C-alpha positions as CSV (number, residue, x, y, z in Angstrom):
1,M,-0.3,-16.1,-8.0
2,P,0.0,-15.8,-4.2
3,G,-1.5,-12.8,-2.6
4,I,-0.2,-10.3,-0.2
5,K,0.9,-11.6,3.2
6,I,1.2,-9.5,6.4
7,N,3.0,-10.6,9.6
8,R,4.8,-9.1,12.4
9,Q,8.4,-9.7,13.5
10,G,9.3,-7.9,16.7
11,E,8.6,-4.2,16.2
12,N,8.2,-4.5,12.4
13,L,5.2,-5.1,10.3
14,I,6.2,-7.3,7.4
15,I,4.5,-7.1,4.0
16,R,5.3,-9.8,1.5
17,W,4.2,-10.0,-2.1
18,Q,5.9,-12.2,-4.7
19,L,9.6,-11.5,-4.2
20,T,9.1,-8.2,-2.4
21,K,9.5,-7.8,1.4
22,I,8.8,-4.5,3.0
23,E,9.4,-3.9,6.7
24,I,7.6,-1.0,8.4
25,P,8.3,-0.1,12.1
26,V,5.1,-0.4,14.0
27,T,5.8,2.9,15.8
28,E,5.8,4.6,12.3
29,V,2.3,3.5,11.3
30,T,-0.3,6.3,11.7
31,G,-3.3,4.6,10.2
32,V,-4.8,1.7,8.2
33,T,-7.9,2.5,6.0
34,L,-9.8,1.1,3.0
35,D,-9.5,3.1,-0.2
36,D,-12.3,3.1,-2.7
37,T,-10.4,4.9,-5.5
38,Y,-8.8,3.0,-8.3
39,G,-5.2,4.1,-7.9
40,G,-5.3,5.8,-4.5
41,T,-5.2,9.5,-3.7
42,D,-1.6,9.7,-2.7
43,K,0.5,9.9,-5.9
44,E,3.7,9.1,-4.0
45,A,2.4,5.9,-2.3
46,I,4.3,2.7,-2.7
47,R,1.9,0.3,-4.6
48,I,1.9,-3.4,-3.7
49,G,-0.1,-6.0,-5.6
50,T,-1.8,-5.9,-9.0
51,P,-4.3,-3.1,-9.5
52,Y,-6.3,-5.2,-12.1
53,G,-8.4,-8.1,-11.1
54,T,-8.7,-6.9,-7.5
55,T,-11.6,-5.2,-5.8
56,G,-10.1,-3.8,-2.6
57,R,-7.4,-1.4,-1.7
58,I,-5.9,-0.8,1.7
59,V,-3.8,2.2,2.6
60,I,-1.2,1.9,5.4
61,R,0.0,5.4,6.3
62,T,3.2,6.0,8.1
63,K,5.0,9.1,9.2
64,Q,7.2,9.0,6.1
65,R,5.1,7.5,3.3
66,S,2.0,5.6,2.4
67,Y,1.6,2.0,1.1
68,L,-1.3,1.1,-1.2
69,L,-2.1,-2.6,-1.2
70,F,-4.2,-4.0,-4.0
71,T,-6.0,-7.2,-2.9
72,S,-9.2,-9.2,-3.4
73,N,-9.7,-9.6,0.4
74,A,-9.2,-6.1,1.7
75,D,-11.4,-6.4,4.8
76,V,-9.5,-9.5,6.0
77,I,-6.1,-8.0,5.4
78,K,-7.1,-4.7,7.0
79,E,-8.4,-6.5,10.2
80,K,-5.3,-8.6,10.4
81,T,-3.0,-5.5,10.0
82,E,-4.9,-3.7,12.8
83,H,-4.6,-6.8,15.0
84,L,-0.9,-7.1,14.4
85,L,-0.4,-3.5,15.2
86,K,-2.1,-3.9,18.6
87,M,0.0,-6.9,19.6
88,E,2.8,-6.7,22.1
89,S,6.1,-7.8,20.7
């Protein structure tokens, strides 16, 4: 099963997993952190990925909501996300 993929198109951060595509405006993102809890602390977060069989969780917080990404390579995805957010469009 393919993992979570993160890219940037213009002013949007694009998260893809299976058939799901989520677009987040870069200006809306307020933070990207690792989360060591099993299901995340934000009960209203949008969960992406499978919570079983993965060891890492990343939280992307925006002004409107939070996104919890379940992945086995959390450090790599977190660094890539931070890099994409700093890029000029």
